[in-house]
KEKOLBA-518254 format. One record per residue (C-alpha): residue in three letters; x, y, z. Coordinates in steps of 0.1 Angstrom, whole numbers, plus 5000, padded with zeros to 4 digits. Example, Ala and Ser with C-alpha at 12.3 -4.5 7.8 and 13.67 -1.06 7.14 Angstrom:
REM residues 2
Ala512349555078/Ser513749895071/
REM end
This chain:
REM residues 447
Met638106943282/Asn638906593270/Thr636206403251/Pro635906023249/Ile635906013211/Asp637205683197/Ala638705713162/Gly637805353153/Asp634205383164/Thr633805723146/Ala635105573114/Trp632705283116/Val629705503123/Leu630505733094/Ile631005443070/Ser627805293083/Ala626005623076/Ala627205613041/Leu626105253037/Val622605333049/Leu622405623025/Leu623405382997/Met620405183007/Thr618005452995/Thr619905582965/Pro620805382945/Ala619705062961/Leu616005112969/Ala615605332938/Leu616905052916/Phe614904782935/Tyr611604972933/Gly612305122899/Gly612804772885/Met609704632901/Thr607404892887/Arg606404912850/Thr608805082826/Lys606505372820/Asn606805472857/Thr610405372864/Leu611805722868/Asn608905842889/Met609505552913/Met613205642915/Met612406012919/Met610305922950/Ser613505792967/Phe615506092956/Ser612906332968/Ala612706163002/Leu616506203005/Ala616106572996/Gly613106663017/Val613806463048/Gly617506563048/Val616506923051/Leu613906863078/Trp616406653098/Val618806943100/Leu616107203108/Phe614307023135/Gly613906653129/Tyr617006543148/Ser616006743177/Ala612406613177/Ala613706253176/Phe616606283200/Gly616006593221/Asn614906583257/Ser611406443259/Leu608806713262/Gly607306693297/Gly609206373303/Leu606406183287/Gly608505993262/Leu606306103232/Leu608406363214/Gly611706523218/Asn612006903220/Pro612207013183/Leu613807353193/Glu616507213216/Ala618907143188/Ala617107313159/Gly619507373130/Leu621807123149/Arg622707413172/Gly625507323195/Leu626406993179/Met629407123160/Asp631207173193/Lys634206933195/Asn633006833230/Ala629506733218/Val629606353217/Ala627206063214/Gly628805773233/Thr632305743218/Val631705933186/Pro631206303177/Ala627506403180/Leu627406493143/Ala628506143134/Phe625406013152/Val623306283135/Ala624506173101/Phe623805803108/Gln620305863121/Ala619606103092/Ala620005813068/Phe617505613088/Ala614905883085/Val615405913048/Ile614905543041/Ala611905513064/Val610105763042/Ala611405623009/Leu610205273017/Ile606505393018/Ser606705482981/Gly606605122970/Ala603005092981/Val601805382958/Ala603605302926/Asp602005382892/Arg599305612905/Met600205882931/Lys600806242921/Phe604406342926/Ser603406662942/Ala601106482966/Trp603906242974/Ile606306522983/Val603706683006/Phe602906353022/Ser606606263028/Leu607306593045/Val604306583067/Trp604606213075/Ala608306253085/Ser607406543108/Ile604406413127/Val604906033124/Tyr608505933119/Phe610206183142/Pro608006103172/Val608205723167/Ala612005743163/His612005923197/Trp609905643212/Val612205373200/Phe615705513196/Ala616005783223/Phe617405633254/Thr617505813288/Ser621105893297/Ala622705723326/Asp622806043346/Gly619206133338/Thr620106463321/Val618606343288/Val615106193289/Gly614105963260/Gly611205773245/Trp608605553262/Ile609205233242/Ala612905233248/Asn612805333285/Gln609405263300/Leu608204963280/Lys611704833274/Ala610804653242/Ile613904553222/Asp614304713187/Phe618004723179/Ala617904893145/Gly614304983136/Gly611904693131/Thr609204913146/Ala610405273139/Ile611405193102/His609604893089/Ile606304863108/Asn606005233106/Ala606605253068/Gly604504943062/Ala601505073081/Ala601805413062/Gly602005223029/Leu598805033037/Ala596905353046/Leu598105523014/Ala597105222993/Ile593605223007/Val593105603002/Leu594605592966/Gly592605282955/Lys593605022930/Arg595605062899/Gln593805012865/Gly593704642859/Phe594704542894/Gly593704182900/Arg592504142864/Thr595504172842/Pro599204092850/Ile601304382862/Arg604804272857/Pro608104422868/Gly609804632842/Asn613404532848/Leu614304222869/Val618004292865/Ser617504622883/Val615504442910/Met618304192916/Leu621004462916/Gly619004682940/Ser618404392964/Ala622104302963/Leu623004662971/Leu620404672999/Phe622004363014/Val625404533014/Gly624104853028/Trp622104683055/Phe625304583073/Gly625704953080/Phe622104963090/Asn622304683116/Ala626004653126/Gly626305023125/Ser623605053151/Ala626104933176/Leu627605283173/Gly631105133176/Ala633504883161/Asn632904623188/Trp631304293199/Ile627804413194/Ala628604523158/Ala630104183150/Thr627103993165/Ala624704213145/Phe626804163113/Val626803773115/Asn623103763125/Thr622203983096/Leu624003753072/Ala622503433087/Ala618903553088/Thr619003693052/Ala620503373038/Ala617803163056/Ala615003403044/Ile615903353008/Ile615502983012/Gly612303023031/Trp610803243004/Leu611903022975/Val610602702992/Val607202862995/Glu607302972959/Arg608302632947/Ile605602452966/Arg602902702958/Asp603702822923/Gly606002552909/His608802802903/Ala611602962924/Thr611903312908/Ser614603582908/Leu611903822921/Gly611303582949/Ala615003562958/Ala615303942958/Ser612203972979/Gly613503703003/Val616703913008/Val614704213018/Ala612304013040/Gly615203863059/Leu616904193064/Val613704343077/Gly613104063101/Ile616504053117/Thr616704433120/Pro615104463155/Ala616704133167/Ala620204173154/His621904193188/Ser619503983209/Val619503643192/Ser622103383185/Pro623303293150/Val621102983151/Gly618203193163/Ala618903423134/Leu618603133110/Leu615203033126/Leu614003393125/Gly615103433089/Val613503123074/Gly610303193093/Val610103563081/Gly611003463046/Ala608203203044/Leu605603413062/Cys606303723040/Ala606003503008/Leu602603383021/Ala601503733031/Val602203912998/Pro599303752978/Leu596803853005/Lys596504192989/Phe594404022961/Arg592103852986/Leu591704163009/Gly591504412980/Tyr594204662988/Asp596704742961/Asp600104742977/Ala601904782944/Leu605504672954/Asp604604472986/Val605604723013/Val602904573035/Gly603704213028/Val607404253033/His608104553056/Leu604904553078/Val604704173082/Gly608504123083/Gly609004393108/Phe606204283130/Val607203913130/Gly610903993136/Thr610004223165/Val607703983182/Leu610003683177/Ile612503843200/Gly610103753228/Leu610703393219/Leu614303373206/Ala616203633226/Asp619403463239/Pro620603573274/Thr624203533262/Ser623703783234/Pro624704153238/Ala621104243247/Gly621304003277/Val617603923276/Ala616003573278/Gly613103503255/Leu610403243262/Phe612402963246/Tyr615303043270/Gly613303043302/Gly612503413301/Gly608703373304/Phe606103573286/Gly607103923298/Gln609404013269/Leu607003863244/Gly604304093257/Arg606504393256/Gln607504323220/Phe603904283209/Ile602804603226/Gly605604803211/Ala604904663176/Met601104723178/Ala601605083192/Val603705183162/Leu601405003137/Val598205173150/Phe599805513154/Ser601305513120/Phe598205373102/Val595805623117/Leu597905933112/Ser599005823077/Phe595405773067/Leu594406113080/Ile597306283063/Ala596406113030/Ile592706213033/Val593606573039/Ile595906583009/Lys593206412988/Lys590706682997/Met593106982994/Met595206902962/Gly594206562950/Ile596406252956/Arg596006042925/Val597006102889/Asp594206122863/Glu593305812842/Glu595105922811/Thr598305992830/Glu598105652846/Arg597505492812/Val600305672794/Gly602805672823/Ile603805912850/Asp607405942837/Ile606506122804/Val603606322817/Thr605006442850/His608806432845/Ala608906472806/Glu611406182805/Gln611505812798/Ala613605552815/Tyr614205362782/Asp614205532748/Phe612705292723/Thr612205562696/Ala615805622684/Pro616205612646/Ala617405282631/Gly620405442614/Gly622605742615/Ser623905922646/Pro622005882678/Met620206192691/His622006392718/Val619806442748/Gly620906692774/His619406852804/Gly617407092783/Ser615906832761/Ala615006542784/Ala611806462766/Gly613806332736/Thr614106632713/Thr617306692694/Asp619407002701/Lys618007162669/Glu614407082678/His615007212713/Leu616507542701/Ser613607592677/
REM end
């Protein structure tokens, strides 16, 4: 039996999958690791690495099937987790997804699942138990992310043999690459966790500065590069749609940097490197759902608006009293929500999506669909995330003790430090290997 596999499309999807994996490690790990205090840098990075490990295993076992299997009961709420459990049947050379092997699509979507979980960790920096984070990430992926991915990304096949999710097929809200499933989803979960965990010591009273702004800038630059795989790769082919998404991603992100820095300059008197890096992420988040449905000029308008609004949203945590440590709510929840809803205004009928927004004579219908889809994911994710966090708090505790928070999670939990400031002034430097990560010499370790 001949299969419609296209070598060019397959190459692009596999490259894109690698680019999206790069977004989690090293990009997000560097970005979040630099934004947190030096005493918690490694813990922050470990949260991204653990998301890659845990979600990667779940994806193979049942996650892919729950997200992209036939909808149970045809309701569009959850794919059948047993249908392709263990990726059964997908190694067959005739198993395809569009014009690429099914396993290429599995790999691409696995990277999405990983970064959706890793993004949440920014909200809990400096105070969440690593063991509690691992449990939360596994449970959240299973009962929040996989169902929402089914809602948004699982399309009913043309012949009706595969039945997909309700947002994609019944509501028909547009979300090209995950403004709802990734960013609103993770942002709402981050807000729930931040509320359950409570505020860090000194929050709102003493400055809590980033530990390494060079790492933040490098991480944001790598996120920018990787995001072309995230958005343009979502075309699942080397084609017109991918090219449109690529250019719109570039345009929106460039405009968002400007929008963020202008707000900073007017409000604070300074345009900062942290603001530029945050503007990059805000623009990328905002254009993600809209990458194939707006024109390049529309992408510029969306980007500058998202950049400015996210810059205004971030400080609200001090007024409202929730400690979103690394601004997951202000950037991902707000940016994802605004980008998703603006499709209802800016969608261009000449774009690959072929939908007209309000500004193009399309009326209020698409705007309403975008709002309903965004709100559904926000409420679902927040409520379930809050309940998961409460259960973990009751069963095993969710926050580190006061002394660990004061000393730093790196040294207490991981027995390591990101930066060794205790090396002797003269003589040979200490050799630190895997068996002596806390800073002991080989001789001390052996004794």
